[in-house]
KEZA-909635 format. One line per field, with one value per residue (C-alpha): residue number from 1; residue in one letter; z, y, x. Coordinates in Angstrom, 3 decimals, padded with zeros to 6 digits, always signed. Example, Ala and Ser with C-alpha at 12.3 -4.5 7.8 and 13.67 -1.06 7.14 Angstrom:
num	(1, 2)
residuo	(a, s)
z	(+007.800, +007.140)
y	(-004.500, -001.060)
x	(+012.300, +013.670)
//
This chain:
num	(1, 2, 3, 4, 5, 6, 7, 8, 9, 10, 11, 12, 13, 14, 15, 16, 17, 18, 19, 20, 21, 22, 23, 24, 25, 26, 27, 28, 29, 30, 31, 32, 33, 34, 35, 36, 37, 38, 39, 40, 41, 42, 43, 44, 45, 46, 47, 48, 49, 50, 51, 52, 53, 54, 55, 56, 57, 58, 59, 60, 61, 62, 63, 64, 65, 66, 67, 68, 69, 70, 71, 72, 73, 74, 75, 76, 77, 78, 79, 80, 81, 82, 83, 84, 85, 86, 87, 88, 89, 90, 91, 92, 93, 94, 95, 96, 97, 98, 99, 100, 101, 102, 103, 104, 105)
residuo	(m, i, i, k, e, a, l, a, q, l, a, e, s, q, t, g, p, i, i, k, v, l, e, r, g, d, q, f, k, v, i, v, l, a, f, k, k, e, m, v, l, r, a, h, q, t, p, l, k, t, k, l, v, v, i, e, g, k, v, s, y, r, e, a, e, r, l, v, v, l, d, q, f, d, e, l, e, i, p, k, k, v, l, h, s, v, e, a, i, a, d, s, i, c, l, l, i, q, s, q, e, a, d, k, s)
z	(-053.124, -051.378, -054.204, -056.970, -054.309, -054.153, -057.938, -058.374, -056.124, -057.787, -060.932, -059.253, -060.043, -056.300, -055.621, -053.178, -053.268, -051.999, -049.002, -047.698, -045.059, -046.977, -043.908, -039.961, -037.038, -033.579, -034.559, -038.365, -041.099, -045.086, -046.663, -050.159, -051.924, -055.083, -057.191, -060.126, -061.944, -060.146, -056.723, -054.066, -050.326, -048.417, -045.779, -042.866, -040.308, -039.304, -035.609, -037.076, -039.014, -042.236, -046.115, -049.251, -052.136, -055.472, -056.775, -060.260, -061.624, -060.608, -057.452, -055.931, -052.542, -050.904, -047.378, -046.420, -049.091, -050.565, -053.192, -054.309, -057.549, -057.351, -060.056, -060.094, -057.559, -055.728, -052.276, -049.931, -045.744, -044.466, -041.492, -038.341, -037.460, -040.409, -042.775, -045.840, -049.315, -052.070, -055.501, -058.584, -061.293, -063.566, -062.366, -059.495, -056.674, -053.755, -050.623, -046.923, -044.813, -041.047, -037.688, -034.323, -033.148, -029.637, -027.731, -027.328, -023.919)
y	(-048.580, -046.903, -047.388, -045.975, -042.619, -042.530, -042.672, -040.260, -037.839, -038.538, -037.278, -033.848, -032.917, -033.475, -032.194, -035.422, -039.059, -039.763, -042.008, -043.611, -046.559, -049.499, -051.709, -051.398, -053.706, -054.048, -055.132, -054.110, -051.707, -051.803, -048.323, -047.302, -044.848, -043.424, -041.913, -039.924, -040.383, -038.300, -037.704, -038.082, -039.664, -037.562, -038.849, -040.460, -043.067, -045.997, -047.337, -050.209, -053.515, -052.425, -054.008, -051.898, -053.785, -052.364, -053.220, -051.429, -049.025, -048.795, -046.795, -046.275, -046.818, -044.761, -044.900, -043.867, -045.666, -047.981, -047.303, -050.555, -049.959, -051.899, -053.164, -053.994, -056.888, -056.629, -056.357, -054.782, -054.957, -051.670, -051.515, -049.899, -046.240, -045.819, -042.809, -043.600, -042.206, -043.473, -041.749, -042.826, -043.802, -044.379, -043.737, -046.217, -047.865, -049.122, -051.187, -050.692, -053.228, -052.508, -054.393, -054.711, -056.749, -058.049, -057.432, -060.697, -059.682)
x	(+026.457, +029.334, +031.990, +029.379, +029.157, +032.721, +033.299, +030.573, +031.789, +035.510, +033.863, +033.077, +036.756, +038.068, +041.594, +042.227, +041.267, +037.633, +037.730, +034.730, +033.914, +032.451, +031.995, +032.842, +032.773, +034.021, +037.458, +037.716, +037.271, +037.073, +037.827, +037.023, +039.708, +038.732, +042.104, +041.681, +045.151, +048.178, +045.827, +047.773, +046.676, +049.266, +051.961, +050.218, +050.728, +048.357, +047.991, +046.307, +046.745, +046.165, +046.338, +045.847, +043.931, +043.846, +040.588, +040.923, +043.946, +047.637, +048.908, +052.174, +053.078, +056.081, +057.368, +061.027, +063.225, +060.854, +058.665, +056.200, +053.959, +050.504, +048.552, +044.985, +044.052, +047.655, +047.695, +050.291, +050.598, +051.052, +053.057, +052.029, +053.483, +055.213, +054.759, +053.652, +051.760, +049.872, +049.572, +047.645, +049.302, +045.760, +042.515, +041.990, +039.686, +041.683, +040.287, +041.843, +041.275, +041.827, +041.807, +042.669, +045.169, +045.155, +048.429, +050.507, +051.875)
//
């Protein structure tokens, strides 16, 4: 019901994307991002290994000099500690899958 809740909140004319945790474990988190067309998830960084998966719609991922357009079912690894943003080209639902990585030292 988390995705449906996010969509319902989105329908209430939000100015930014709706962000909800779908599932959380000791070493991972799955986050739902719901966007209306032209909404932007402002520039930020992640300290975790993260993958962005587009479930529905179309978004653009931007970091420094790189722009990637993602359609439905496309996925993208987001580098740790790199400033990036996401903008909805169409109404969209995305998943962010985050996980802890063991240090390899």
